[in-house]
N, C-alpha and C positions, 0 to 999 in steps of 0.2 A: 504493499500500500503507499502511495505517496505521503510525502508530511501532508502536503495540503488537505488529502483523505482523514488522515490522523488528527488533523485541528477539528474538522467537522464533525469526526468520530466522539472527541473529546466535546464539543461544544454542544451539541445534542443530548450525550449521557450530561453536561451539565445542568440543560435544561429540563432532564427526564426526573432528575432528581430533585431541582429544585420543586416542579410541579408536585410531587410526591410529598416531599415535606408541607407543602403548602396545603395540600390535601388531608393530611393527616391532623394539622394545627386546626383546618375548620372543622374537622371531625371532633376534636378532643374539645374545642369551645360549648360544640353542639351539646356534647354530652356532661361537661360539666353543668350549663344550663338547665339542662333538663334533671339533674342530679338536686341543683339548687331547687330547682321547682317543685319537684318530686318532697324534699325535707320540707319547705315551706308548710306543702298541702297537708303532710302526717300531724306537725305541730299545730296545725286549725288556727293558726296563728294568721288574719287578713292582712295581706298585702297593700298599704294607702299606695303604693307606689306601683302597683302592677301594671295601670294601663300606659303608665309612662316607661316601662321596663319593656312594655309589650312591643311600642315600636320602636324602642334600641334597639329590643332584639332584631326587629324586622330591617335595620338598617346594619345591624350585623351582620344578618344572614347575605346580606344584598353583598356588603363589601368582604365576605366570604366566597360568595360565587365572583366576585370580580379578581380578588387574590388570586384563585385558582383558574379560573376561565380564562384571562389572559394568557398567564405561562403554559397552558394547556394546547390554546391555540396556536402562539407561537412556537412549541413544540411540534405539532402535527404538522403546521404548514413547511417548518424547516426540514422535518423529515420528509414531507413530499416533496420537496425540492432535490435533499440528497439522493429519493430514489429513481427518480427521473434522470439527473445527472449522473449517476454512478452505477444503480443498481438494474435499471432499465437499459441502458447498453451492454451489460455483460449477458443479461437473457437474449437481446437480439441476436449478439454474437453468438450464443451456443448456439441459439436455432439456426441462424447462418451456417454453421459451421456443420449441424446436423444435415440438413437438406445440402450441402454443396457434397458430403460422404456420402451420401447418397446416390449422388449424381452423380459421381466418382465410381460407386460400386457400377453402375449401368453400364459407364464407357468403358469399361474396363471388359464388358461381357467379348471373349475372345472368337465368337461367330457373328460378331459384326461385321467383321471382313467378308465372311461368304455370303451375308444377307447382303452387304452394298456391291458383291460381284454378281449376284444375282440380276439385282436392281439396271447395274449397267451393261447386261449381259455378257458375262465373263463366265459361263458356265463350267468352263474347264477349272479355271481359277478357285470357283465357289467350292468345287467339287472335293479340289486338292487342300484346301483349309476345312471342309467337314471329316474328311477322311483322317488329317493328321489328328483333329481332335478328338474322333473317334481311335484311335491308336491308343491314345491317353488316357480314354474315358469309355472305355468298351461296353459300359451299361447304358452309351447315351442314342435310347431308342430315336429322338429327336432326328441328332446327326445322322443315324442311318438311313432315315423314313425321307429327310430332306435331299438326302443324295438322289434316291429311286425318284423323286418328284420331280427332280430336275431334269434326269434322264429319261423320265416318259414325259413329262410336259414340255421342256424346251429344246431336248434332242432327240425328241421322236424314235425314241429308242425304250420299247415298254420291257424287250427280250432283257436289255442294260438291266433294267430297275426289277425286272425279276432276279435275276442273276444275283443282285446285290442285294436283297430281300433275304434270298434263302444262304448267299453266304453269313452274313450277319446272324441269320437265324442259327447258324449250323455251329459258328464259332464260339458264341456265347451262349451261357447258362442265365436265361430270361426268366424273370415272375411269369406267373400264370396268364395274366392279364394282356403282358406286353408279347409272348409268344402268339396268344391266339390272335393278336392284333395285328402283326406280321404276316401269321400264315393267311387271316383272312385278305388283308390287305395283295400277297401274291395271287390267293384266287381274283380278286376284284380284277388286277389287271388282266389275266389269265381270260377273263371272259368276258371284259369290255375291250380289251385291244387286240387282244388275239385271236379271241372266240375259242379257245382250248379247252373242251368240255373235258376231256379225260384229263387235263392239268386240274381242272377245278376240282372232278371226282377223288382224284389223288389226294390232295391237298385236305377236302373235308374229312377224308379218311385218317388224315395223319392227325388232324384236328382229337378225331372219336378219340385215338388209341393213345395220342400223347397227352391228352387233357381229359382222360375219361372220369366221367363222372360231375364235370363240372358244366355250368351255363354254357361255356363254349360249345361243349363236346355237344350238347344238346342241341345249339344252334347248327351246329355243323352237320347233324343228323339231318332236323327238316332240310335244310340246304339240298343234302342228298339225294333225300326222298325227291324232292322239284324237280331236281338233276334227271334221275334215274325216269320219272314217269313221264320224262319232255322229252 
């Protein structure tokens, strides 16, 4: 903390302490007054000056409010100014740092280069980036699927897309859902792009065999019945 900041802290502390002492003094005077009134009431002696004292008490109460209210108001205003000058900028900087940190994390996405290459029509470069990422992260289904998508949609090579998916499917141990996704994608390309019914049937049988007892196997069995009936 700077020297000026320490001075501000000292001044604020003094104001707070002074306000507290003033408040305690007013409370102490009120207690003394109540005790005196109670004592006079218990003695049963009428006080000829009660009306005058009542006026004085009201004046004392007003003076007490001023004695406490002014330093309290100054303390609140002074504290608010320090909050705006010192605390608020720190909070703003902290929020900005968090936001910039989040932006940096997004900017560091290693696949941004591949997406940019696709946008620019550099499909071979995009595939190369995805393949490098896939070598380091063999569980990245996204990268594998994106390579096949580029081959199918942009390079007009559905056979190459199928080959990519089959190779990835066989070279890595996938979760149940990922394996089913890849096999159904192979079947989809085989049916829609190559009209290869035999290939689709073979893939559906593989799903039933390798994912026996799952909903994926049930879907494959349903698709297989449709193919056989057609």
